[in-house]
N, C-alpha and C positions, 0 to 999 in steps of 0.2 A: 214947450217947443222954443227952439232958438233960431232966429232968423239971421241969415248971412247975406251981406252984399256981394257984389261981384268980387271974386278974388283977383287981385292983380296978377299979371303974368309973373311967372317966377324968373328972377334974375339969374342968368347962367353965370356960374363962377368958373373961372379958369385960374389955374395956379401953375407955378413952375415946378416941374417934376423933380428937379434937383433940391429945391427948397422944402417941399412938403414930403415928409417921410411917413409912409405907411398910414396916410390919412385917407381912408376910403369912405364912400357913402354906402350905407346899408339900408335898403328899403323894405319895409314890411309889405308882404304880398296880400294876405287876405284883407277883406273889408267887410263892413256891415252896411253896405249901400242898398237901398231900396231897389234900384234899377239893375243890380247884379242878379241875374237869373239863378246863379249857382247858390245864392242864399236862400232859395225857396225849395221846399220838398218836391214840388211838381216840376222843377227845373224851368220855370217860366215866371215872368213878372206878372202879378195879378192884374186883372182887367175889371171892367165895370160890373160884371155878373158874378164875380168871385167874393167869397168870404175871407177876409184876411185875419189870420190869427197869429199872435206872438205868444211864446211860452209864458204862462202866467207868473211863474216863480223865478224867471230869469231876468237879470238886469241887462239892458241893451241900449246902445246909442246908435241910432240909424240916421244915415245921411240920405236926404231926399233931394234930387237935383231938379225935378220938373213936377208937373201936376199929374195926378192919377185919379181915376174913377174907381170906386169900390162899391159893392153891395152892402157890406158890413165889415166893421173892423173891431177886433177883440184885442185890447191892449194889455200889456203886462202890468204887474203891481208897480214895478219901478223901472223906468226907462225914459228915453227922450228921442224926439225927432230933431235933427239939425236941418232946417230947410234953407236951400239955396234961394237966391232972389227969384221970385215968381213961382216957387214950388208950393205944392199943397195938395189937398185931397177934396173930392166932392162925390156925392152920391147921385147915381144915374136914376132918373125916374123912369120906371118900366124896365125893359131890357136893352142891354147894349148889343146892337146888331153885329158888331165885329168881335164879340167875346166868346161865343159859344153858349153852351148850356149853364155854365157857372159851376165852380168847385170850391171846396174849402182848402185853401193853401196855407201852409204854416212856415213861418220864418225859422230857418235852421238855428240850432243852438251853437254858439261860438265860445262856450266856456272852456273847451278843451284846447284851444289854440295857445301854444306855449312859446314864450320868448326864446327859449333855448332849443328850438327846433330849427336846424339849418335849412330845411326844406321850405320854410316860410319866409326866407330872406333872399333878396338879390343884392349883389355887390357890384359897384362900379367905381371907376376912378374919379368921375366928376358927375354933377347933376345932369349935364348934357348926355353923358353916356347912359345914365339911367333912363332917360327919355327915349333915347334911340335903341335901347335894348342891348347895349355893349356890355354884357355882364362878365364878370370875372369868376374863374374857377378857384376853389381854395379847399383846404382840408376842412373837416367838419368843425373843429374848434374854432376856426376863423370864418365859418359861414354865418355865424351870428355876430352881432356887433362886438367889436373889441374896445378896449378902453380909450383908444385914441380915434374912434370912428365917429362920423356924423350919422345919426339915425334919422331916417326920413319916413314919415307917414304921408301918404298922398294928400295933396292939398284939397281936392274936392272928395273927401272920403272920411268915414269914421270907422271905428274898429273896436275890438275888445281882445286884450292880450293878457295872459297869465305870466307874471314876472317872477314867480316863485324860484328860488335858488338856494344854494347852500350858504349864501352870504346875505347880509342885511341890506346891502346896496349894490347896484349894478352901475359902475362908473362908465361914462361915455363922454365924448367931447361936446356934442350938442344933440338936440332933438327938435325936429320940425313937425308940427301938428296943425292941420287946417291952414297950411300956408304960412304960419308963423314959426320962426326959428328961435329956440330957447337955448341961450348959451350961459345964462346966469343960474346958478343953483337955486338961489332964493326965489327968483322969478318963476322957475319951473316948478318949484315946490308949491307955490301958490296955485298954479294951474292944476297940479295933481290933487289938491284939496278942493277944487271947484267941482261943480256937478258933473261936467263933461269928463273931467280927469278921473273922477271916481269910477264912472261907468266904462271908461276906455281902458284904464289900468287896474288890474286886480292882481292879487298875490302877496306873498310874504316879504318880497324884496322891493326896494324903492329904486327907481332909475334916478341916478344922480348925474346931472350934467356939470360941465365946467372943467373937465380934464384938458390939459394942454396938449399941443401937438408933440409927437415923439421927437426928442431932440438929439437922438443918435442917428447919424447918417447911415449906420449899418443895419438899422432897423430896431424895433423894440418888440418885447413880448406881448402877445395879444391879451394875456390875463385870463383866458377862459379855461386854462387847465384845471382850475379848482372845480369847474362844472363839467369836466369831460364826461364822467359817467352819466350825468343828467342829460347831456347832449346825446350821447350814444343810445340812451333809452328811447329816443325818438326816431332812431335811424333803422331802417330795414336793409340789411346787406344782400346784395344779389350773389347767386352762385357763379363761380368763375371756372374756366377750363384752361387757363395758362399753366405752365409748368411749375413755377414757383411764385405764387402771388406775394406781393409786398404790402406792408403795413407802414405807411408814413407816419411820422410823429404828428399827433393831433388829429388823426383820422380814426374813424370808427371801424371801417371795413378794409379788408385786403383788396388790393387793386391789381389789374394787369397793366404793365407799363414799365416805367423806370424811375428810380430815384437818384438824382445827382446831389452830391454833397460838396459844397464850396467852402473851403477854409480861407479865411480872410485875415487881414491885418489892418493897421491904420491906413486911412485913405479910401477904404472901400465904401461905395455908396449904393445901397440896395436899389433905390428908384432908378438911378442911372443904369445899373446893371439889368434891371428888368427891361428897360427900353432897348438896351443893346441886344438882349436875347430875342426880343419881339422883332426888331428891325432886321436882324441878321438871319433868323431861322424861322420864326412862326409865320412870316409872310410868304414863305416858300409853299408852292402848291402840294408838295408831298407831305407837308405837315399840317394841312388844313384841318384834318379830323382829330388833332391832338388838343387835349385840354391841359393847360400848364398852369400850375400854382407855384408861387415862390414866396418864402418867408423865412424869417429868423426863428430858429428853434434852439432849445437847450437839450442836448442829448446827454443821457446818463452815461458816465465813464465807469467801466467795471474791470477789475483786475482778473485776468484769466477768464473774463466773461462771466464771472460769478460775484465777486466782491465789489460793491459800489463804492466809489471814492470821490463823488462830485459830478458836476455837469460842465459841459463846454459849449459855447455858442457856435453855431454853424448856420449856414444858409442852405435850406432844403428846397430843392427844385423837384417838383412832382410832375411827371408827364403820364397822363392817362389816356389810353386809347382802346376802347372796346374790351374784348376778352383776351385777345392774343398780344396786342401791343407790339406789332412788328416794326412800325415806323417810330415808336417811341424810343427804342433802343438806338436807332440811327441818330435821332435828335440828341440823346444822351451823349453819344460819341462826339458829336459836333460841339456841344456845350463843353465837354471836358477838354478836347483838343484846343478849343479857342481859349479856355482858361489857362491852359498850360503854355500856350504860345503868347498870349498878351496879359497874362495875370500880373506881371510886374507893374504895368501901367494902370491896372484896375484895382490894385490892393488886394489881389488874390494870391494866396501862398500855395494852394493845392486844390485839387479836384478829383473826384472819383465817382463811380455810379455802380448801381446794382440794377439788373433787369429781371423781369418776371420770367424770362426764358431760362434763367440760371446763370447767365454770363455776367461778367463785371469788367471794369476797366483794369483790374490788377489781380487776375486769378492766381498766378504763380506766386507773386509777391505776397498776396494775402495769406496763402498756406504757409510760406516760409516765415512770415512775420508771426504767424500763430505759434509755430514751433518755438521760436526765439522767446515769444512772450511767456509760453508755458515754462520753458527752462528758467527764464528770469524769475518768474513767480515762485517756482519751487526753491530757488536759491534764496529768495527773500523770506519765504516760510521757514527754511532751515535756520537762516540767520536769526530770525525772531525767536525761534525755540532756544538757540544756544544763548542768546542774550537773556531771556527770561530765566533759564536755569541758572546762569551765572549770578544774576541779581538775587535770586532765591537762596543760593548758597551763601552769598555774601551776607545777607540779612539773617542767616540762621534758620530760615524756614525749612530748607533742605539741608541735610548733612550727608557728607561722604562716609561710607562705611569705614569704621576704624580697623576692621579685621583684614583689610586688603594687604597683602604682603608687598614689601618694597621691592624695587628692581634689584637692589643689591642682594637681599636675602634670596631672591629667586636664583640669581647667578650662583651664589654660594651653594645653595641646595642642589642645583643642577650639577655642579662640579662633583659634589660628594656622591650623588646618586650615579652618575655616569662612570666614575673611576672606582667606586666601591670604598673610598676613604679619602682622607685629606690629601691634597696635592702637595708634593715636595717642591717648594719654591727655590731650592738650592741654598748656596751660602749667602751670608750678608755681605754687602759692599759697604764699608764704613764711610765712603765719600758720600753716599746717597742715603745714609742712615738718618735718624732723627736729629733735629738740631741741637738737642740738649746733650748729645754724645759727642759733638765736635766742638773744637775751639771757635771762639768768635772770629768770623772772617767777614771783613766789610763787604756788604753787597749781597751776601748769601742769605737767604730767608728773610731779607728785609721787607718791610711792609710796602715799600714803594714799588716792588716788582709786580704787585697786583695792577698797577696803572698801566702796564704795558699792554693789557687786553682791552680792546674797545669794541662796543656793539654798535652796529648801524642798522637803520630802518630802510626797507625798500618798498616801493609802492606796488600794488597788485593791479594789473591792467587786464581787462577782458576785450578780446578782439572778436567782433561779430563776424562770423564766416560768411554770412549771407548779405552783409551790408555792402551796398554799392552806392557811392555818392553820386554817381551819374543818374540814378533813378529818381533822386529828389531834385534834379535840376529840370524844372518845367520850362525853362527858356531855351533848352537845347533844341 
């Protein structure tokens, strides 16, 4: 058993929103506390007439905050009690009058609780927001700790979490356990090798602290895409009734609502823009039911919607609202119009959205752009084919048929076939006869006459019939 003194009050940390980029606090929800009634199969904390039983072959670390009376206690082969100051157990002689007849109650198994289950985490901007319950909405990949996040396990609490993943380590910025914050990788490694650390953390991957804050004002990649399928295996998607459900990048389920895409340039600050959207729109009563998540994502670029050729960073704003999402489309329009009106001052170069109702911010322009994209794609494919054939012919891999008639022979044969015999070309003009039949005349048939002919190159230009430069002017 481990005895704990009184844990000091947690110091609330405040930080400048502009300076701290994408540094969120992710708190683990489940615990293995003795006083938590959901940890018992009878949905009640054992009392003096009860027999307390822990799974014999399961490892567990249990936090006990106060004193408890029991009739009997059956302990596991491997486990620990972490006792708060003044906590402990005692056996009641006779019957506990306030306990009832007494039952055998078993502590629930916590082996199945996985690190990469977004339903087991809560996210907030500060520790104060965690305590107040001001939690943030995010896509599933960012619902679990990202590589720049501070991980928090409640100070008066113990737990057991499975950290198995597709990688050997799980990088995070810091981890707080039992009120102590670990920011040094070596120091936290020592805790993981301790008795409590071995009971609280299990799995094939090691949690590694020490990552620095994101240094890019436009945001950083969460880093959980490599575990996307593992995350989605823990998620159960609900059935939807909206017209055209959407799938945000990093999310496991389709949603009803709207997705706004923000295109940015130098000078864009993600945290500042988050605060702008919150103060301009989310505080409005008509948008109080909307959950909004904003993050930097890397979307795959595809030629003609098929051929991948890289990724591009964008800001994804996800607005989710129930099944129909009627207000989310209005919020999407507000965000797009604000970005187009004030984008120059915010470092935003463009914005558009798609809604689960089937509408978008640029329906006509999108279809015309698709036609142009298809035509341009076909042109590129034809050009590639021509270039490949030319290279193969030049290297001798492909040979042109030698039996093809020349243009001159075709003309001669056509003359003969049409007229039934050779064509009479009339009499010979000695002035225009062969050079060897005429006397030498300076300047006639001279080699320098060939230089009077010159060849010039001209550029080929394509005019886009659907292009309108006014459409790209978002400051208009």
